[in-house]
C-alpha positions in Angstrom: -0.2 0.1 0.1 1.0 3.3 -0.5 1.3 6.2 1.6 0.9 9.8 0.7 1.4 12.6 3.0 -0.9 15.7 3.5 0.1 18.7 1.8 0.3 21.9 4.1 -2.3 24.0 3.3 -1.3 27.4 1.1 -2.8 29.9 4.4 -0.2 28.2 6.7 2.6 28.4 4.1 2.1 31.8 3.7 1.6 32.4 7.6 4.9 31.0 8.1 7.0 32.9 5.5 5.3 36.2 6.7 6.7 35.7 10.2 10.1 34.4 8.8 9.9 37.5 7.2 9.4 40.0 9.9 12.2 38.4 12.2 15.0 39.0 9.2 13.5 42.9 8.9 13.8 43.2 12.8 17.2 41.6 12.8 18.5 43.7 10.3 17.1 46.9 11.6 19.0 46.4 15.0 22.3 45.8 12.9 21.7 49.1 11.0 21.0 51.0 13.7 24.0 50.2 15.8 23.1 52.3 18.9 19.9 50.1 19.8 20.3 47.0 21.6 17.2 44.3 21.6 15.5 46.2 24.4 15.7 49.3 22.8 18.4 51.0 24.8 21.6 52.7 23.4 24.8 51.4 23.4 27.7 52.8 26.2 30.3 53.0 23.6 31.2 56.8 23.3 31.8 58.6 20.5 35.8 59.0 19.9 37.0 62.6 21.2 39.3 64.9 19.1 42.8 64.3 19.2 43.4 68.1 19.9 41.2 68.0 22.9 42.8 64.8 24.1 46.2 65.8 24.0 45.7 69.6 25.4 43.7 68.3 28.3 47.0 65.8 28.8 49.6 68.8 28.8 46.8 70.7 31.3 47.1 67.9 33.5 50.8 67.5 33.4 51.7 71.3 33.1 49.1 73.1 35.2 47.6 70.2 37.6 51.2 68.7 38.1 49.2 65.1 37.8 51.3 63.0 35.2 49.8 60.0 35.9 46.4 61.6 35.1 48.0 63.2 31.8 48.9 59.9 30.6 45.9 58.5 30.5 45.0 61.1 28.0 47.9 60.8 25.9 47.4 57.2 25.4 44.0 57.7 24.5 45.0 59.7 22.1 47.0 56.6 20.7 44.2 54.3 21.3 41.2 56.2 19.3 43.6 58.0 16.6 46.7 55.9 16.3 48.0 57.1 13.0 47.8 61.0 13.6 50.2 63.5 14.1 48.6 63.9 17.6 49.5 60.4 18.2 53.3 61.1 17.8 52.9 64.0 19.9 51.3 62.1 22.6 53.4 58.9 22.4 56.6 61.8 23.4 54.7 63.1 26.1 53.6 59.7 27.2 57.1 58.9 27.7 58.2 62.5 29.6 54.9 62.3 31.8 56.2 58.6 33.1 59.6 60.0 33.9 58.0 62.8 35.7 55.9 60.4 37.8 59.3 58.1 38.1 58.1 55.6 36.5 61.3 55.1 34.8 60.6 51.5 32.9 57.6 52.5 31.3 59.0 55.9 30.4 62.0 53.6 28.6 59.5 51.5 26.7 57.7 54.5 25.8 60.5 56.1 24.3 62.1 53.2 22.3 58.7 52.6 20.9 58.6 56.2 19.5 62.1 56.1 18.3 61.3 52.9 16.7 57.9 54.3 14.5 59.5 57.9 13.8 63.4 57.4 13.8 63.6 60.8 11.6 61.6 62.8 13.9 62.9 66.2 15.5 62.0 64.5 19.1 63.8 61.7 18.5 66.8 63.1 20.1 64.7 63.7 22.9 63.4 60.3 23.3 67.0 58.7 23.5 67.8 61.4 26.5 64.6 60.6 28.2 66.1 56.6 27.8 68.9 57.9 29.3 67.5 60.0 32.0 65.6 57.2 33.1 68.6 55.1 33.6 70.6 57.3 35.1 67.8 58.7 38.0 68.1 55.1 39.0 71.6 54.6 39.5 72.0 52.6 42.4 74.6 53.3 45.4 77.8 52.5 44.7 78.0 49.4 47.1 75.5 47.9 45.1 75.4 46.3 41.0 76.2 49.2 38.6 74.2 47.4 35.8 71.6 50.6 35.5 75.0 53.0 35.6 75.9 51.2 32.4 72.7 51.1 30.9 72.3 54.9 31.0 76.0 55.8 30.1 75.4 53.7 26.8 71.9 55.4 26.4 73.7 58.7 27.0 76.5 58.3 24.8 74.4 57.6 22.1 72.6 60.8 22.4 75.9 62.6 22.0 77.0 60.2 19.0 73.8 60.6 17.2 72.6 64.6 18.1 75.6 66.2 19.0 74.2 69.4 18.0 71.3 69.4 20.1 70.9 70.4 23.9 70.4 67.1 25.0 73.8 66.1 24.3 75.1 68.8 26.6 73.1 67.6 29.4 74.1 64.0 28.4 77.5 64.7 28.7 77.3 65.9 32.2 75.0 63.1 33.1 77.9 61.0 31.2 80.8 62.6 33.5 78.4 61.5 36.9 78.0 58.0 35.4 81.6 57.6 34.9 82.6 58.8 38.5 80.2 56.5 39.8 81.5 53.5 37.9 85.2 54.2 38.8 83.8 54.4 42.3 82.7 51.2 42.3 86.0 49.8 41.0 88.0 52.1 43.8 86.0 50.3 46.1 86.8 46.7 44.8 90.5 47.8 44.6 90.8 48.8 48.4 89.1 45.7 49.5 91.7 43.5 47.4 94.4 45.9 48.6 93.5 45.3 52.4 93.9 41.6 51.7 97.1 42.0 50.4 95.9 40.7 47.1 98.0 43.0 44.9 97.2 41.4 41.3 93.7 41.7 42.3 93.6 45.0 43.2 96.2 46.2 40.3 93.4 45.3 38.1 90.7 47.0 39.7 93.0 50.2 39.5 94.0 49.9 36.0 90.3 50.0 35.2 90.2 53.5 36.1 93.2 54.5 34.9 92.6 53.2 31.4 88.5 53.7 31.2 87.9 56.6 34.0 90.9 58.5 33.9 89.1 61.9 33.5 87.1 61.3 37.0 88.3 62.7 40.4 88.9 58.7 41.3 92.3 58.7 39.0 94.5 60.3 41.6 94.0 57.8 44.1 93.8 55.1 41.8 97.4 55.9 40.5 98.6 56.2 44.4 97.3 52.9 44.9 99.3 51.3 41.7 102.3 52.6 43.4 101.6 50.7 47.0 100.5 47.6 45.3 103.3 47.7 42.5 106.1 48.5 45.5 104.3 45.4 47.6 105.1 43.1 44.7 108.6 44.6 43.9 107.7 46.1 40.4 109.7 48.9 41.4 109.5 50.3 37.3 105.8 50.2 37.3 105.9 52.1 40.5 108.0 54.8 39.8 106.0 55.4 36.7 102.6 55.7 38.3 104.3 58.0 40.8 105.7 60.3 38.0 102.5 60.2 35.8 100.6 61.1 39.0 103.3 64.1 39.5 103.4 65.3 36.2 99.3 65.5 35.9 98.4 66.5 39.5 101.6 68.0 41.1 99.4 69.6 43.6 97.5 66.6 44.5 97.6 65.2 48.6 98.0 61.7 46.7 101.2 62.6 45.1 102.7 63.7 47.9 102.2 60.1 49.6 103.2 58.3 46.1 106.6 60.2 46.5 106.9 59.0 50.0 106.6 55.7 49.2 108.9 55.5 46.3 111.8 57.3 48.2 110.8 54.9 50.9 112.2 52.4 48.6 115.3 53.9 47.8 114.3 55.3 44.3 112.5 58.3 42.3 109.7 58.9 40.4 111.1 57.9 36.9 108.1 57.3 34.1 109.0 54.6 32.0 107.7 55.4 28.5 107.0 51.9 27.5 104.4 51.4 30.7 100.8 50.5 29.9 100.2 53.7 32.4 102.2 55.9 30.3 100.4 54.8 27.1 97.2 55.0 28.6 97.4 59.1 29.7 99.1 59.8 26.7 96.2 58.1 24.7 94.0 60.7 25.7 96.6 63.7 26.3 96.9 64.2 29.7 100.5 62.5 30.0 
């Protein structure tokens, strides 16, 4: 026997099609509207603010209200809402500066490095590089601690001087570099004295040698030369002791350290006398001090 299904009445088919059409039209109207949800409420997404307004609000918070943390929010909002605008470029360098002002040094370095990578040819690239160096510089630790941060500051500031020599930032960078070098020299002196006290003459010489070769424009070089006289005299390497004393006397004749160095070599029955082949003599001639 054959079973024949009953057909759906035409009026019911039309009713179904009508309901489906209504649902599709409602969905399309909601999607097209964009500002209403299914319950007829407006979305909470605020429209983008003009970039110049956000930027100027950030400047006001930074300069007038002295509130760099709130200023950062405005500058970062410019970057979020208008990432490819000129205002975003300006806001990025101001973010780095605002982070620096609020002592958030790692964040300042990150923002400045991002600025340089995105805008290497910008006139503000010099300032961004300077902010990197200044951020490391302001976190230079006590002389008794590891000086990795000092090394980073010196490297970043040296890049300012090399890449942007004619800028105002190069002048300030040079001043900070001198302080950083003095700090690193002081660390070497601290360790060298430690070895001297334990009569580790070779260990001490190696530390004082760093000061004489790398940091001889710092205030520590005079003492370093005296300590070399002490260590070489203790080892019986008299000609190097004489050279250290002679170089010290030639470059710093009125130094109290020279008076002590002179007394040491005289006590050993010799006079200060420079050996031109000594590494000490060569190190000073290299920078025109000898």
